[in-house]
C-alpha positions in Angstrom: 4.4 -11.6 -43.9 2.7 -8.8 -43.8 1.1 -6.9 -47.2 -0.6 -3.5 -47.2 -2.8 -3.1 -50.3 -4.2 0.5 -50.6 -6.0 2.2 -53.6 -4.5 6.1 -53.5 -5.0 9.4 -55.9 -1.4 9.5 -58.1 -1.4 13.4 -57.8 -0.6 12.9 -53.7 1.9 10.0 -54.1 3.5 12.3 -56.8 4.7 14.4 -53.6 6.7 11.3 -52.3 8.3 10.0 -55.0 8.7 10.3 -58.8 6.1 9.1 -60.9 5.4 8.7 -64.6 3.7 12.1 -65.5 0.8 9.4 -67.6 -0.2 8.5 -63.6 -1.2 12.2 -62.8 -5.1 11.9 -62.1 -5.4 8.6 -62.0 -6.1 6.1 -59.0 -3.2 3.6 -58.3 -2.9 0.4 -56.5 -0.2 0.4 -53.9 1.2 -2.7 -52.6 4.0 -2.6 -49.9 5.8 -5.8 -48.7 8.9 -5.8 -46.5 12.1 -5.1 -47.8 14.0 -7.6 -45.0 12.8 -10.7 -45.6 14.7 -12.9 -43.5 16.5 -15.7 -45.8 18.1 -18.9 -44.8 21.5 -18.8 -44.1 23.4 -21.6 -46.1 25.7 -23.7 -44.2 29.4 -23.9 -45.0 29.9 -26.8 -47.4 32.6 -29.2 -46.5 35.6 -29.6 -48.7 34.7 -32.8 -49.7 31.0 -31.3 -50.8 32.8 -29.0 -53.0 34.8 -31.7 -54.6 31.8 -33.6 -55.0 29.8 -31.2 -57.2 32.9 -30.4 -59.5 33.2 -34.3 -60.6 31.9 -34.0 -64.0 32.3 -30.7 -64.7 35.0 -30.9 -67.4 34.1 -33.9 -70.0 36.6 -36.7 -70.1 38.8 -36.7 -72.8 42.1 -38.6 -73.7 44.4 -35.2 -73.6 46.6 -35.3 -70.8 46.1 -32.3 -68.0 49.2 -30.3 -70.1 47.0 -31.0 -73.5 44.4 -29.8 -71.9 46.0 -26.5 -70.8 46.9 -25.5 -73.7 43.8 -26.4 -75.2 41.8 -24.0 -73.3 44.4 -21.3 -73.5 44.6 -21.5 -77.2 40.8 -21.1 -77.0 40.4 -18.5 -74.6 43.6 -16.7 -74.4 42.8 -13.1 -75.3 45.1 -11.9 -78.5 47.6 -9.1 -77.7 
C-alpha cells in the first residue's frame, strides 16, 4: 500500500476543503491513503457451518419450546 505524507500550509488546503478556522495560518500534515483497499472476499458458509455456529447461542433450560417462546414474548413484546 502506498502512502503519501506532506506538510503544507493550511491556507492553500482551505481552498480545496473545509477546515476549522483554528487551522488558518498553520502548517498541516496531510496523509493520503487509498480508500479502495481490497478486502478478502468471504466464502459462503454451508448450512451445516451456520447451524454449528449457533449451537450454544440459546442457553439450555428445562423449558419446553412453547414455554420458552412465551417467556421471550413476554420479555420482548412491546406493550400497547
